[in-house]
C-alpha distance (Angstrom), angle and dihedral (degrees) to the residues before:
residue distance angle dihedral
M1 . . .
S2 3.82 . .
F3 3.74 123.2 .
I4 3.83 92.2 -113.0
S5 3.83 91.2 50.9
N6 3.77 89.2 48.6
I7 3.82 92.3 53.4
Y8 3.75 95.0 42.9
T9 3.85 101.1 44.7
K10 3.78 111.2 16.5
Y11 3.78 108.9 38.7
R12 3.77 110.9 115.2
V13 3.80 132.4 -174.4
E14 3.80 117.2 -159.8
A15 3.79 110.1 -132.3
K16 3.84 123.4 -131.4
I17 3.81 95.7 -126.2
S18 3.79 125.4 131.7
V19 3.81 109.8 -100.2
S20 3.87 88.1 -165.7
H21 3.80 89.4 61.4
L22 3.77 89.4 51.9
E23 3.82 91.6 46.5
A24 3.86 89.9 52.6
E25 3.84 91.1 49.4
A26 3.80 91.2 48.2
K27 3.80 91.3 50.5
R28 3.80 92.4 47.9
L29 3.82 89.8 52.3
L30 3.77 93.4 44.4
D31 3.79 90.5 51.7
R32 3.73 91.4 48.6
F33 3.84 101.0 46.2
F34 3.73 108.2 13.0
A35 3.87 104.9 34.6
E36 3.72 97.4 124.5
Y37 3.76 91.2 61.4
H38 3.89 97.6 54.2
L39 3.80 91.2 -142.7
P40 3.78 121.3 -178.4
V41 3.82 121.2 -115.4
P42 3.82 104.8 -97.2
C43 3.72 124.4 -122.3
L44 3.80 104.2 -92.4
K45 3.81 126.9 -154.8
V46 3.77 131.1 175.9
V47 3.76 118.5 -149.7
G48 3.82 140.4 168.9
T49 3.79 104.6 -139.9
I50 3.77 117.6 -175.8
G51 3.85 117.3 -137.3
E52 3.83 96.9 12.6
G53 3.78 121.4 124.7
W54 3.84 96.6 -158.0
L55 3.75 126.1 96.2
G56 3.78 95.0 -168.6
I57 3.85 137.2 15.0
T58 3.81 133.1 -177.1
L59 3.79 120.5 -146.4
W60 3.83 124.2 -162.7
S61 3.81 134.7 167.0
S62 3.77 127.3 -165.1
K63 3.82 85.5 -140.9
D64 3.83 87.3 68.9
P65 3.84 103.1 24.8
T66 3.81 98.0 164.8
N67 3.80 98.1 83.2
T68 3.81 147.1 3.6
T69 3.78 137.7 -132.0
I70 3.77 118.3 -126.7
K71 3.80 117.1 -162.8
L72 3.79 117.7 -163.6
Q73 3.82 125.1 -168.7
T74 3.80 115.5 -124.4
R75 3.78 91.3 -115.8
A76 3.87 90.0 59.4
V77 3.77 95.7 59.8
E78 3.78 100.4 47.4
D79 3.82 95.7 80.3
P80 3.90 116.7 50.9
K81 3.77 94.6 -141.9
T82 3.81 93.2 48.3
L83 3.77 90.2 48.6
E84 3.88 90.3 51.1
R85 3.71 91.7 48.4
I86 3.80 96.8 47.2
L87 3.80 95.3 40.4
L88 3.77 91.6 51.2
H89 3.82 90.2 51.1
E90 3.76 90.9 52.4
L91 3.80 92.5 44.8
I92 3.81 88.9 61.1
H93 3.78 87.2 57.1
H94 3.85 87.9 45.7
W95 3.90 89.5 53.3
D96 3.79 92.3 44.5
F97 3.79 93.7 52.9
L98 3.76 96.9 43.9
V99 3.82 99.1 39.9
N100 3.79 100.4 36.2
K101 3.83 97.7 29.8
P102 3.77 96.8 -158.8
T103 3.75 121.6 -138.6
D104 3.85 120.5 -123.0
D105 3.80 90.3 -96.1
E106 3.77 91.4 48.4
K107 3.79 90.5 49.8
K108 3.89 89.3 53.7
V109 3.86 88.1 54.9
R110 3.83 90.2 48.4
R111 3.83 90.0 51.4
Q112 3.82 90.7 51.0
N113 3.87 90.7 56.9
S114 3.77 93.3 33.7
G115 3.82 91.6 -108.4
H116 3.79 91.8 -66.5
G117 3.74 102.4 117.4
K118 3.80 135.0 131.0
E119 3.83 94.6 -59.6
F120 3.85 92.8 49.7
K121 3.77 94.8 47.8
K122 3.77 92.2 47.9
Y123 3.78 93.2 55.3
A124 3.75 93.0 39.8
E125 3.86 88.4 57.0
R126 3.79 88.7 50.3
I127 3.83 92.1 55.2
N128 3.78 93.1 41.6
A129 3.73 91.2 56.0
V130 3.83 84.5 67.4
M131 3.77 104.2 30.4
G132 3.79 98.8 38.1
K133 3.80 138.9 -95.3
N134 3.79 114.4 -43.2
F135 3.81 94.4 1.1
I136 3.86 84.5 131.2
T137 3.82 117.1 32.6
E138 3.77 134.7 162.8
V139 3.78 88.6 -99.0
S140 3.74 100.8 37.4
D141 3.82 88.8 108.1
L142 3.79 89.4 65.2
S143 3.78 127.1 87.2
Y144 3.73 112.9 -101.7
D145 3.81 123.2 176.7
I146 3.81 103.1 165.8
E147 3.76 133.1 48.8
S148 3.82 120.4 -91.9
G149 3.82 111.5 -88.8
T150 3.85 95.8 24.5
E151 3.75 114.0 135.7
Y152 3.82 114.1 -121.4
F153 3.84 139.4 169.1
L154 3.84 116.9 -94.7
L155 3.72 123.1 -164.4
V156 3.80 115.1 -158.8
Q157 3.77 126.6 -173.9
P158 3.82 140.7 157.5
A159 3.78 110.6 -83.7
E160 3.81 97.5 -156.4
P161 3.89 91.8 97.1
F162 3.84 88.6 58.7
G163 3.79 92.9 56.7
Y164 3.84 100.7 -89.6
K165 3.78 123.3 126.6
K166 3.76 120.8 -87.3
G167 3.80 113.5 -82.1
T168 3.86 95.5 31.7
Y169 3.79 119.6 119.9
S170 3.75 131.7 -146.4
F171 3.82 121.8 -150.1
S172 3.82 140.4 -171.4
W173 3.77 131.2 174.1
A174 3.79 146.4 -158.4
A175 3.79 131.5 -165.9
S176 3.73 91.7 -145.1
P177 3.88 115.4 -5.3
D178 3.79 116.8 -127.7
K179 3.81 123.9 -147.6
K180 3.78 95.1 -82.9
Q181 3.82 93.2 46.1
K182 3.76 90.0 49.5
A183 3.82 89.5 54.6
V184 3.80 90.7 50.2
I185 3.80 91.3 48.3
N186 3.84 94.0 51.7
L187 3.82 91.7 44.4
R188 3.75 92.8 53.1
I189 3.76 93.6 45.7
A190 3.74 90.7 51.1
E191 3.85 99.1 42.4
Q192 3.78 110.7 16.3
G193 3.77 105.6 42.2
A194 3.86 92.5 -109.8
R195 3.78 119.8 158.6
L196 3.81 125.3 -156.6
F197 3.73 123.6 -141.0
K198 3.83 141.0 164.8
S199 3.77 118.4 -120.4
K200 3.82 143.2 170.8
D201 3.77 94.1 -166.3
D202 3.86 110.1 127.8
A203 3.80 89.6 -153.8
F204 3.79 91.6 80.5
V205 3.77 101.2 40.9
H206 3.79 95.0 95.9
G207 3.72 133.9 70.9
Q208 3.76 125.7 34.6
K209 3.86 124.6 14.3
I210 3.74 115.2 -139.7
G211 3.80 105.3 -81.5
K212 3.79 141.8 89.4
F213 3.81 94.5 -26.5
V214 3.76 133.6 49.5
G215 3.80 128.5 -151.1
T216 3.72 137.9 -157.6
S217 3.75 144.0 179.7
L218 3.78 128.6 -138.0
D219 3.76 91.6 -149.2
L220 3.95 103.7 131.0
K221 3.79 95.3 -141.6
L222 3.82 91.5 49.5
Q223 3.76 91.9 48.4
E224 3.80 90.5 50.0
K225 3.78 88.7 54.5
L226 3.84 91.0 48.7
K227 3.77 92.1 49.5
D228 3.78 91.9 49.7
I229 3.81 92.9 48.2
Y230 3.85 92.4 45.8
E231 3.80 93.9 49.7
K232 3.81 102.1 33.5
G233 3.77 109.1 17.1
T234 3.78 125.6 108.7
Q235 3.76 104.1 -94.9
I236 3.83 124.9 -144.3
Q237 3.73 105.6 -143.5
H238 3.82 97.8 -143.4
A239 3.75 143.1 -18.4
A240 3.82 107.0 -92.0
């Protein structure tokens, strides 16, 4: 892995947030929504990961099937309601792994649909019946800062210079670029092959804002969308 790729995609900063508080919150939610399964409190970690679009992620291995590790981004734990929403989302994955114990083939299927298959949706509906419509969604573990359907600026550029394979695209976005963001946009268009578009697609409103760093996703469907936009979209020549 190149130095640039390491900086852009792997650098992590551990956050100074009480894990004991998160454990207490996880136990409260487990007792409320998963009591009949007697699940253990997951191993909880808070990280600040540059260039990632997820707010929460659940890790499980069949080699150690007795518990999971849930990682939460720093920005996911700053607001109590966001924490509750993201943690509940990940606890559904926690339940799915520990109760259903998927085989390696089943885990591949889960990866293909981002782990949000029939079992996930069924439990999300159960929680939403109590917490309200769309409290938990398939994308509630992603970072959203604008309302669905709102037009925003999307900056797309080849990701190969950042250590990704050829044909992969990076993206960043802004609802309304400020002066510094406009300077970044124009610099990347001029020097890095970036192209600027307007979009209303919720799929891109997560991850890195337009700024010093760029982010990407290796999800094949998202990459197909980025390629189509980059090659066929209506380009904005510069940020005015």
